[in-house]
Steps between C-alpha positions, in 0.01 A plus 500: 500500500265349761280258302302376802386850596244746369642703215583858601497751215560868566327808365617859519225726634511700175478187279185498284451128568528541877187396688505836679436674169141376490518132402253301707387142534388307195267205460804268514684656796452716808753767591555576868681793654711377793662735749628358827219278627226677302358335185246671272383396154552756226165582346353762269385683815842469672762467222792655692737298720493550876846662486759561227743280696256209510470189285246368253414133544310316228289185514210345309242520782478541877586137577767451233875519572680823425646501146708818500642727769574830328698776664400861447811707512509878541690699240702818487447684172411171332799312643474201736541577873594227746259459792792389719756760396367846403844584357471218245335655193552337159344450160263203511709311243805521732330321793268256324493231235226379263397138464396346168140618549606861560439492878743726684678372815730670747860383477576222752748701708236771553239240596748357751550845653121522546493150652783582742258709708301191603800272546274194499617147430345512151681829428830349611434201275436735207830673576682164511357403161536837327837620636724263298302584185568875534804633321770671706367851432153408628641320805711806582197729458290291740782477756561879483126577522456277806805660666373852434132448585525231770855498643416241769293271276564126557530434124820707483705235683378231261583680174838473335526617141577205274426238768195307618286642782624375840279554803650534848441186711317677784219607266339156459216526755354832386129563455340480156271801522588868477562657839273807547777708660763407242741790439485406130125563476527879523192668346553690173417833665777455759775459239 
């Protein structure tokens, strides 16, 4: 969906191929556990991720660009659990798709819900590009999820099912980075 970005596969925490199940770096790549601003390589001595809500980033060596940004997702009895919405529990096949190589990706509307928390220019651009490609059911799901989880979120004004994204005029001069006190950046534990 976003060809100029790092690919973002997802693993369920119970998945046998998940890096948290003991897979570590190989001669060709280095796996890193990333949680917040903490980065740590996964090694034979430290094979577990920093946190089950963290990410696994992969690159060839310490000075190479990142190749893959993999999300570790908690599960409930083997079913996928949303990090943004603890009420959203589903079978992995219902919230992901497989590419031709068998790599599993979160569905675009779910990725957009994750991106809504940051509300950065690049996230808005991803919404603008992805929104018209979502079918009506997926657009409605994203609109309902934003309304329920973030009733005052600025994206809500811009979304109209079946139409292009339209941003309010007064929003043009906003900052690019994530605001530390953003009401949309509520820690997992506080939900």
